[in-house]
C-alpha positions in Angstrom: 0.0 -0.1 0.0 1.3 3.4 -0.9 0.1 6.2 1.3 0.2 9.7 0.1 0.4 12.3 2.6 -0.4 16.1 2.3 -1.2 18.0 -0.7 -0.9 16.9 -4.4 -0.2 20.1 -6.2 2.4 21.5 -8.4 5.1 21.6 -5.7 4.6 17.7 -5.0 3.3 16.2 -8.1 6.4 15.5 -10.1 8.3 13.9 -7.1 5.2 11.9 -6.3 4.9 10.7 -9.8 8.5 9.6 -9.8 8.2 7.7 -6.4 4.9 6.0 -7.2 6.1 4.9 -10.8 9.3 3.3 -9.1 7.3 1.2 -7.0 5.2 0.0 -10.0 8.4 -2.0 -11.2 8.1 -4.0 -7.9 4.3 -5.0 -8.0 1.4 -6.1 -10.2 -1.3 -4.5 -7.9 -1.1 -1.3 -6.4 -3.2 0.1 -3.6 -3.2 3.8 -3.2 -4.2 5.3 0.1 -5.4 8.9 -0.3 -7.0 9.3 3.1 -4.1 11.9 4.1 -4.2 14.0 1.0 -5.5 17.3 2.2 -5.7 19.0 -1.4 -5.4 18.2 -4.9 -4.7 20.9 -7.5 -4.8 20.2 -11.2 -1.3 19.2 -11.1 -2.4 16.5 -8.7 -5.2 15.5 -11.1 -2.7 15.2 -14.0 -0.5 13.0 -11.7 -3.5 10.6 -11.2 -4.0 10.5 -14.8 -0.3 9.8 -15.5 -0.3 7.3 -12.8 -3.3 5.6 -14.5 -1.2 5.6 -17.8 1.8 4.2 -16.2 -0.1 1.4 -14.7 -2.1 0.7 -17.7 1.2 0.1 -19.7 2.6 -2.2 -17.1 -0.8 -4.1 -16.7 -0.9 -3.0 -13.0 -4.3 -2.7 -11.4 -4.4 0.3 -9.3 -6.9 0.7 -6.6 -7.6 3.9 -4.5 -8.6 3.7 -0.9 -9.4 6.3 1.7 -11.2 9.2 -0.6 -12.6 11.9 1.0 -16.0 12.9 -0.1 -14.3 15.9 -1.7 -11.5 13.9 -3.6 -14.2 11.5 -4.9 -16.3 14.4 -6.1 -13.2 16.0 -7.7 -12.2 12.6 -9.3 -15.7 12.1 -10.5 -16.4 15.7 -12.0 -13.2 15.3 -14.0 -13.9 12.0 -15.4 -10.9 10.4 -13.5 -12.5 8.2 -11.3 -13.6 5.7 -14.0 -9.8 4.9 -14.4 -9.5 3.6 -10.7 -11.1 0.7 -8.8 -12.1 2.0 -5.3 -12.2 -0.2 -2.3 -13.0 0.3 1.5 -10.1 1.1 3.6 -9.1 -1.9 5.6 -7.3 -1.2 8.9 -4.1 -3.0 9.5 -3.8 -4.0 5.9 -0.4 -5.6 5.2 0.8 -5.2 1.6 4.4 -5.8 0.5 6.1 -2.7 -0.7 4.2 -0.5 1.8 5.4 2.9 1.9 4.4 6.6 2.5 5.0 9.5 0.0 4.6 12.9 1.7 3.8 16.1 0.2 3.6 19.3 2.1 1.6 18.8 5.2 
């Protein structure tokens, strides 16, 4: 499970993309925990689209968990939600390759 923390915006988008894509090389299924993402700008939306494209090219299933109502609404309104599977957050889920990627808190 990859946990994103803080804001996903123009200051953090590039580094977040690079770090998550690096993890793609180690997994066939990725769970992206967005429960600690406080804000997502258009740069963050672009990052989500690019993550989807990278996952698609590698035949990786990417699932998002921990969506706030605001993030779900944003991803739905922009049409990006259709690219991701959504699962309920499971407490204590142990997934190989777990890590946290932090933006600005």
